[in-house]
TORKOLDO-496077 format. One record per residue (C-alpha): x, y, z. Coordinates in steps of 0.1 Angstrom, whole numbers, always signed. Example, Ala and Ser with C-alpha at 12.3 -4.5 7.8 and 13.67 -1.06 7.14 Angstrom:
TORKOLDO-496077
zagu xx->+123	yy->-45	zz->+78 .
zagu xx->+137	yy->-11	zz->+71 .
This chain:
TORKOLDO-496077
zagu xx->+192	yy->+125	zz->+32 .
zagu xx->+195	yy->+118	zz->-5 .
zagu xx->+228	yy->+131	zz->-19 .
zagu xx->+218	yy->+130	zz->-56 .
zagu xx->+218	yy->+162	zz->-76 .
zagu xx->+182	yy->+153	zz->-84 .
zagu xx->+171	yy->+155	zz->-48 .
zagu xx->+153	yy->+189	zz->-52 .
zagu xx->+134	yy->+174	zz->-81 .
zagu xx->+125	yy->+143	zz->-61 .
zagu xx->+110	yy->+165	zz->-33 .
zagu xx->+91	yy->+187	zz->-56 .
zagu xx->+76	yy->+160	zz->-78 .
zagu xx->+39	yy->+153	zz->-71 .
zagu xx->+35	yy->+118	zz->-57 .
zagu xx->+9	yy->+91	zz->-56 .
zagu xx->+2	yy->+61	zz->-34 .
zagu xx->-14	yy->+30	zz->-50 .
zagu xx->-1	yy->+5	zz->-24 .
zagu xx->-3	yy->+16	zz->+12 .
zagu xx->-22	yy->-3	zz->+38 .
zagu xx->-41	yy->+19	zz->+62 .
zagu xx->-33	yy->-4	zz->+91 .
zagu xx->+3	yy->-3	zz->+80 .
zagu xx->+5	yy->+34	zz->+88 .
zagu xx->-2	yy->+28	zz->+125 .
zagu xx->+29	yy->+42	zz->+142 .
zagu xx->+40	yy->+28	zz->+175 .
zagu xx->+32	yy->+61	zz->+192 .
zagu xx->-4	yy->+62	zz->+178 .
zagu xx->-8	yy->+25	zz->+187 .
zagu xx->+0	yy->+31	zz->+223 .
zagu xx->-22	yy->+62	zz->+224 .
zagu xx->-52	yy->+43	zz->+210 .
zagu xx->-46	yy->+14	zz->+233 .
zagu xx->-48	yy->+37	zz->+263 .
zagu xx->-78	yy->+55	zz->+249 .
zagu xx->-97	yy->+23	zz->+243 .
zagu xx->-84	yy->+5	zz->+274 .
zagu xx->-68	yy->-23	zz->+252 .
zagu xx->-42	yy->-45	zz->+268 .
zagu xx->-10	yy->-49	zz->+248 .
zagu xx->+13	yy->-80	zz->+252 .
zagu xx->+32	yy->-76	zz->+284 .
zagu xx->+69	yy->-69	zz->+282 .
zagu xx->+76	yy->-95	zz->+310 .
zagu xx->+57	yy->-125	zz->+322 .
zagu xx->+22	yy->-116	zz->+335 .
zagu xx->-3	yy->-141	zz->+349 .
zagu xx->-31	yy->-116	zz->+341 .
zagu xx->-25	yy->-114	zz->+304 .
zagu xx->-34	yy->-140	zz->+278 .
zagu xx->-5	yy->-129	zz->+256 .
zagu xx->+30	yy->-142	zz->+260 .
zagu xx->+56	yy->-117	zz->+271 .
zagu xx->+71	yy->-95	zz->+244 .
zagu xx->+97	yy->-69	zz->+254 .
zagu xx->+90	yy->-50	zz->+222 .
zagu xx->+59	yy->-36	zz->+239 .
zagu xx->+78	yy->-19	zz->+267 .
zagu xx->+73	yy->+14	zz->+249 .
zagu xx->+68	yy->+30	zz->+215 .
zagu xx->+106	yy->+33	zz->+212 .
zagu xx->+112	yy->-5	zz->+218 .
zagu xx->+84	yy->-14	zz->+194 .
zagu xx->+99	yy->+9	zz->+167 .
zagu xx->+133	yy->-9	zz->+173 .
zagu xx->+116	yy->-43	zz->+169 .
zagu xx->+102	yy->-32	zz->+136 .
zagu xx->+137	yy->-28	zz->+122 .
zagu xx->+145	yy->-65	zz->+124 .
zagu xx->+117	yy->-85	zz->+108 .
zagu xx->+130	yy->-118	zz->+97 .
zagu xx->+102	yy->-127	zz->+72 .
zagu xx->+67	yy->-118	zz->+59 .
zagu xx->+52	yy->-140	zz->+86 .
zagu xx->+72	yy->-122	zz->+114 .
zagu xx->+60	yy->-89	zz->+102 .
zagu xx->+24	yy->-101	zz->+99 .
zagu xx->+24	yy->-112	zz->+135 .
zagu xx->+29	yy->-76	zz->+147 .
zagu xx->+8	yy->-62	zz->+119 .
zagu xx->-23	yy->-81	zz->+129 .
zagu xx->-17	yy->-78	zz->+166 .
zagu xx->-19	yy->-40	zz->+163 .
zagu xx->-54	yy->-42	zz->+148 .
zagu xx->-69	yy->-47	zz->+183 .
zagu xx->-65	yy->-10	zz->+192 .
zagu xx->-86	yy->+1	zz->+162 .
zagu xx->-123	yy->+1	zz->+173 .
zagu xx->-142	yy->+32	zz->+165 .
zagu xx->-147	yy->+55	zz->+134 .
zagu xx->-127	yy->+81	zz->+153 .
zagu xx->-98	yy->+57	zz->+156 .
zagu xx->-98	yy->+52	zz->+118 .
zagu xx->-102	yy->+89	zz->+112 .
zagu xx->-71	yy->+96	zz->+134 .
zagu xx->-51	yy->+69	zz->+117 .
zagu xx->-60	yy->+82	zz->+82 .
zagu xx->-55	yy->+118	zz->+90 .
zagu xx->-21	yy->+111	zz->+107 .
zagu xx->-7	yy->+93	zz->+76 .
zagu xx->-22	yy->+115	zz->+48 .
zagu xx->-13	yy->+148	zz->+65 .
zagu xx->+23	yy->+135	zz->+71 .
zagu xx->+26	yy->+124	zz->+35 .
zagu xx->+12	yy->+156	zz->+21 .
zagu xx->+37	yy->+177	zz->+41 .
zagu xx->+68	yy->+155	zz->+37 .
zagu xx->+64	yy->+140	zz->+2 .
zagu xx->+40	yy->+163	zz->-17 .
zagu xx->+15	yy->+134	zz->-19 .
zagu xx->-13	yy->+145	zz->-42 .
zagu xx->-35	yy->+113	zz->-47 .
zagu xx->-37	yy->+82	zz->-25 .
zagu xx->-55	yy->+49	zz->-32 .
zagu xx->-54	yy->+33	zz->+2 .
zagu xx->-59	yy->-4	zz->+11 .
zagu xx->-76	yy->-17	zz->+43 .
zagu xx->-82	yy->-53	zz->+55 .
zagu xx->-119	yy->-57	zz->+61 .
zagu xx->-118	yy->-92	zz->+75 .
zagu xx->-91	yy->-82	zz->+100 .
zagu xx->-118	yy->-59	zz->+115 .
zagu xx->-150	yy->-78	zz->+110 .
zagu xx->-135	yy->-109	zz->+126 .
zagu xx->-130	yy->-87	zz->+158 .
zagu xx->-166	yy->-75	zz->+157 .
zagu xx->-157	yy->-41	zz->+142 .
zagu xx->-180	yy->-33	zz->+113 .
zagu xx->-167	yy->-22	zz->+79 .
zagu xx->-187	yy->+10	zz->+82 .
zagu xx->-165	yy->+21	zz->+111 .
zagu xx->-134	yy->+19	zz->+88 .
zagu xx->-152	yy->+36	zz->+59 .
zagu xx->-168	yy->+64	zz->+79 .
zagu xx->-136	yy->+72	zz->+97 .
zagu xx->-115	yy->+72	zz->+65 .
zagu xx->-140	yy->+94	zz->+46 .
zagu xx->-141	yy->+119	zz->+74 .
zagu xx->-103	yy->+122	zz->+74 .
zagu xx->-102	yy->+123	zz->+36 .
zagu xx->-126	yy->+152	zz->+35 .
zagu xx->-104	yy->+172	zz->+60 .
zagu xx->-73	yy->+163	zz->+40 .
zagu xx->-88	yy->+175	zz->+7 .
zagu xx->-98	yy->+208	zz->+22 .
zagu xx->-64	yy->+214	zz->+38 .
zagu xx->-41	yy->+201	zz->+12 .
zagu xx->-60	yy->+195	zz->-20 .
zagu xx->-50	yy->+158	zz->-17 .
zagu xx->-76	yy->+132	zz->-30 .
zagu xx->-78	yy->+98	zz->-14 .
zagu xx->-99	yy->+67	zz->-20 .
zagu xx->-104	yy->+34	zz->-2 .
zagu xx->-100	yy->-2	zz->-15 .
zagu xx->-107	yy->-33	zz->+6 .
zagu xx->-80	yy->-59	zz->+4 .
zagu xx->-92	yy->-95	zz->+12 .
zagu xx->-69	yy->-117	zz->+31 .
zagu xx->-56	yy->-150	zz->+19 .
zagu xx->-55	yy->-161	zz->+56 .
zagu xx->-93	yy->-164	zz->+55 .
zagu xx->-112	yy->-189	zz->+34 .
zagu xx->-125	yy->-181	zz->-1 .
zagu xx->-160	yy->-185	zz->+13 .
zagu xx->-154	yy->-158	zz->+39 .
zagu xx->-139	yy->-135	zz->+13 .
zagu xx->-169	yy->-140	zz->-10 .
zagu xx->-192	yy->-132	zz->+18 .
zagu xx->-173	yy->-101	zz->+27 .
zagu xx->-174	yy->-88	zz->-8 .
zagu xx->-211	yy->-95	zz->-11 .
zagu xx->-217	yy->-76	zz->+22 .
zagu xx->-197	yy->-46	zz->+8 .
zagu xx->-217	yy->-46	zz->-24 .
zagu xx->-251	yy->-50	zz->-7 .
zagu xx->-242	yy->-22	zz->+17 .
zagu xx->-239	yy->+2	zz->-12 .
zagu xx->-203	yy->+11	zz->-5 .
zagu xx->-194	yy->+7	zz->-42 .
zagu xx->-226	yy->+22	zz->-55 .
zagu xx->-220	yy->+53	zz->-34 .
zagu xx->-184	yy->+56	zz->-44 .
zagu xx->-172	yy->+50	zz->-8 .
zagu xx->-151	yy->+21	zz->-20 .
zagu xx->-132	yy->+21	zz->-53 .
zagu xx->-117	yy->-13	zz->-60 .
zagu xx->-109	yy->-48	zz->-46 .
zagu xx->-75	yy->-62	zz->-37 .
zagu xx->-61	yy->-95	zz->-22 .
zagu xx->-31	yy->-98	zz->+1 .
zagu xx->-13	yy->-122	zz->+24 .
zagu xx->+11	yy->-150	zz->+18 .
zagu xx->+10	yy->-165	zz->-17 .
zagu xx->+26	yy->-198	zz->-7 .
zagu xx->+4	yy->-228	zz->-15 .
zagu xx->-25	yy->-205	zz->-24 .
zagu xx->-28	yy->-204	zz->-62 .
zagu xx->-48	yy->-175	zz->-78 .
zagu xx->-75	yy->-199	zz->-92 .
zagu xx->-88	yy->-203	zz->-56 .
zagu xx->-101	yy->-167	zz->-56 .
zagu xx->-114	yy->-165	zz->-91 .
zagu xx->-151	yy->-166	zz->-80 .
zagu xx->-145	yy->-135	zz->-59 .
zagu xx->-129	yy->-115	zz->-87 .
zagu xx->-155	yy->-127	zz->-112 .
zagu xx->-181	yy->-111	zz->-89 .
zagu xx->-161	yy->-79	zz->-86 .
zagu xx->-158	yy->-78	zz->-124 .
zagu xx->-195	yy->-83	zz->-128 .
zagu xx->-201	yy->-52	zz->-107 .
zagu xx->-176	yy->-31	zz->-125 .
zagu xx->-152	yy->-29	zz->-95 .
zagu xx->-115	yy->-21	zz->-102 .
zagu xx->-93	yy->-51	zz->-95 .
zagu xx->-58	yy->-56	zz->-82 .
zagu xx->-40	yy->-83	zz->-61 .
zagu xx->-7	yy->-89	zz->-44 .
zagu xx->+13	yy->-113	zz->-66 .
zagu xx->+49	yy->-119	zz->-72 .
zagu xx->+61	yy->-108	zz->-38 .
zagu xx->+67	yy->-144	zz->-28 .
zagu xx->+53	yy->-164	zz->-58 .
zagu xx->+72	yy->-168	zz->-90 .
zagu xx->+67	yy->-150	zz->-123 .
zagu xx->+41	yy->-176	zz->-134 .
zagu xx->+21	yy->-166	zz->-103 .
zagu xx->+19	yy->-130	zz->-115 .
zagu xx->+7	yy->-140	zz->-150 .
zagu xx->-19	yy->-164	zz->-136 .
zagu xx->-32	yy->-137	zz->-112 .
zagu xx->-36	yy->-113	zz->-141 .
zagu xx->-54	yy->-138	zz->-163 .
zagu xx->-75	yy->-154	zz->-136 .
zagu xx->-87	yy->-122	zz->-121 .
zagu xx->-87	yy->-98	zz->-151 .
zagu xx->-64	yy->-75	zz->-131 .
zagu xx->-58	yy->-39	zz->-140 .
zagu xx->-29	yy->-37	zz->-116 .
zagu xx->-5	yy->-60	zz->-97 .
zagu xx->+7	yy->-52	zz->-62 .
zagu xx->+45	yy->-59	zz->-59 .
zagu xx->+49	yy->-81	zz->-90 .
zagu xx->+87	yy->-80	zz->-86 .
zagu xx->+92	yy->-117	zz->-93 .
zagu xx->+78	yy->-112	zz->-127 .
zagu xx->+113	yy->-99	zz->-136 .
zagu xx->+126	yy->-135	zz->-134 .
zagu xx->+109	yy->-145	zz->-167 .
zagu xx->+113	yy->-124	zz->-199 .
zagu xx->+80	yy->-139	zz->-212 .
zagu xx->+61	yy->-126	zz->-182 .
zagu xx->+77	yy->-92	zz->-185 .
zagu xx->+66	yy->-90	zz->-221 .
zagu xx->+31	yy->-101	zz->-211 .
zagu xx->+29	yy->-72	zz->-186 .
zagu xx->+41	yy->-47	zz->-212 .
zagu xx->+16	yy->-60	zz->-238 .
zagu xx->-13	yy->-59	zz->-213 .
zagu xx->-3	yy->-24	zz->-200 .
zagu xx->-6	yy->-37	zz->-164 .
zagu xx->+8	yy->-14	zz->-138 .
zagu xx->+28	yy->-28	zz->-109 .
zagu xx->+26	yy->-10	zz->-75 .
zagu xx->+62	yy->-16	zz->-65 .
zagu xx->+73	yy->-13	zz->-28 .
zagu xx->+111	yy->-17	zz->-30 .
zagu xx->+119	yy->-6	zz->+6 .
zagu xx->+95	yy->-31	zz->+21 .
zagu xx->+108	yy->-58	zz->-3 .
zagu xx->+142	yy->-54	zz->+12 .
zagu xx->+129	yy->-51	zz->+48 .
zagu xx->+111	yy->-84	zz->+44 .
zagu xx->+143	yy->-101	zz->+30 .
zagu xx->+129	yy->-105	zz->-5 .
zagu xx->+161	yy->-88	zz->-18 .
zagu xx->+194	yy->-83	zz->-1 .
zagu xx->+196	yy->-46	zz->-12 .
zagu xx->+174	yy->-21	zz->-30 .
zagu xx->+198	yy->-22	zz->-60 .
zagu xx->+188	yy->-58	zz->-66 .
zagu xx->+151	yy->-49	zz->-70 .
zagu xx->+140	yy->-48	zz->-107 .
zagu xx->+134	yy->-11	zz->-109 .
zagu xx->+160	yy->-7	zz->-137 .
zagu xx->+149	yy->-38	zz->-156 .
zagu xx->+113	yy->-27	zz->-156 .
zagu xx->+122	yy->+8	zz->-167 .
zagu xx->+143	yy->-5	zz->-196 .
zagu xx->+116	yy->-29	zz->-207 .
zagu xx->+87	yy->-4	zz->-205 .
zagu xx->+69	yy->-21	zz->-176 .
zagu xx->+46	yy->+5	zz->-160 .
zagu xx->+50	yy->+9	zz->-123 .
zagu xx->+45	yy->+33	zz->-94 .
zagu xx->+66	yy->+36	zz->-62 .
zagu xx->+48	yy->+31	zz->-29 .
zagu xx->+54	yy->+29	zz->+8 .
zagu xx->+34	yy->-3	zz->+16 .
zagu xx->+34	yy->-3	zz->+54 .
zagu xx->+56	yy->+27	zz->+63 .
zagu xx->+51	yy->+26	zz->+101 .
zagu xx->+67	yy->-9	zz->+101 .
zagu xx->+94	yy->-6	zz->+74 .
zagu xx->+105	yy->+30	zz->+80 .
zagu xx->+102	yy->+39	zz->+44 .
zagu xx->+77	yy->+67	zz->+40 .
zagu xx->+70	yy->+78	zz->+4 .
zagu xx->+98	yy->+105	zz->+1 .
zagu xx->+122	yy->+80	zz->+16 .
zagu xx->+113	yy->+55	zz->-11 .
zagu xx->+119	yy->+79	zz->-39 .
zagu xx->+153	yy->+89	zz->-24 .
zagu xx->+163	yy->+53	zz->-18 .
zagu xx->+155	yy->+44	zz->-54 .
zagu xx->+175	yy->+74	zz->-67 .
zagu xx->+205	yy->+65	zz->-45 .
zagu xx->+204	yy->+29	zz->-57 .
zagu xx->+199	yy->+35	zz->-94 .
zagu xx->+208	yy->+71	zz->-103 .
zagu xx->+178	yy->+77	zz->-125 .
zagu xx->+175	yy->+106	zz->-149 .
zagu xx->+150	yy->+134	zz->-147 .
zagu xx->+133	yy->+118	zz->-178 .
zagu xx->+130	yy->+85	zz->-161 .
zagu xx->+114	yy->+101	zz->-130 .
zagu xx->+90	yy->+118	zz->-154 .
zagu xx->+81	yy->+84	zz->-168 .
zagu xx->+75	yy->+70	zz->-134 .
zagu xx->+53	yy->+100	zz->-124 .
zagu xx->+32	yy->+100	zz->-156 .
zagu xx->+27	yy->+62	zz->-155 .
zagu xx->+16	yy->+65	zz->-119 .
zagu xx->-10	yy->+91	zz->-128 .
zagu xx->-23	yy->+71	zz->-158 .
zagu xx->-26	yy->+40	zz->-137 .
zagu xx->-47	yy->+57	zz->-110 .
zagu xx->-84	yy->+49	zz->-104 .
zagu xx->-96	yy->+85	zz->-105 .
zagu xx->-115	yy->+105	zz->-130 .
zagu xx->-100	yy->+117	zz->-162 .
zagu xx->-105	yy->+153	zz->-150 .
zagu xx->-84	yy->+145	zz->-119 .
zagu xx->-57	yy->+128	zz->-139 .
zagu xx->-55	yy->+159	zz->-161 .
zagu xx->-49	yy->+180	zz->-130 .
zagu xx->-23	yy->+156	zz->-117 .
zagu xx->-5	yy->+155	zz->-150 .
zagu xx->-5	yy->+192	zz->-152 .
zagu xx->+12	yy->+194	zz->-118 .
zagu xx->+39	yy->+170	zz->-130 .
zagu xx->+44	yy->+191	zz->-161 .
zagu xx->+48	yy->+223	zz->-142 .
zagu xx->+74	yy->+208	zz->-118 .
zagu xx->+94	yy->+194	zz->-147 .
zagu xx->+92	yy->+226	zz->-168 .
zagu xx->+105	yy->+245	zz->-138 .
zagu xx->+134	yy->+221	zz->-134 .
zagu xx->+143	yy->+224	zz->-171 .
zagu xx->+141	yy->+262	zz->-170 .
zagu xx->+166	yy->+262	zz->-141 .
zagu xx->+190	yy->+243	zz->-163 .
zagu xx->+193	yy->+215	zz->-137 .
């Protein structure tokens, strides 16, 4: 538990997710439950002639899988388990269960008030699971969550760099022609996966098409790639946001560029440390970005894998940097302003922030 005097403020503050992958919220317990429900074979924990998968003792139980998730050696090591888990997600009901499980937990534990959730469409269509299964399941859960908690949630597809540009372009065209954007079922477009040897210019035709259709645009950049990669992604894609973006801190010119453009970074400091991008959370550029006026929000990324749910992220940042109440207000307000929701919803969210901070001040804390 956070030992900071600001801990009561951190728990009371309304929170927002702009960088959480729906598939990354699949807990080991739910994974095993859905595998049993759908009669899906998981990798054996010992050699098995009947299984096409090599043995992996991590899959002995939910507990052993959870333990394995604490020792990722790299992004590729994490992605191996991340993509392997997709196989248990087959029906709209599966995606509804997944969505409801995460959003209800975050509403109760972190006072989550607005979530803009990613999903990986190609990771499902490549398995024969239609995008409509993901969308329908998510929307059903989002409606329940709004009724129960007043929490609003939207869905953004995140194309995968592991697939070809042609496949990504085809996927986007399918989502546009299916009316998902016209009907407001999808809100934006993202891009994720390893940045190594995959320059932003490769995906420019995809983002040009998204821009033509008035689709919000973001992309993972600066998690592995250098500061120049972040700037190139913003310029090539016309990005409104950058996911991660932490390597931008390595070049002052790029930091100034982000401030000038007003681009918001969706930072995930706990996952950055878990994937060995930084040795400790205190080495992440939270302080540098605050001091330079770079807008950012704090996010959980893939909480079922990294163990950093949203409240944990806020507490970890406070433990590492000892921020002031005013700095937390800045983070909260920037997160609201950088959200892809209506101005009316933003006004409601800002009012919630104001009420919490006013109450904190009146208590003299």
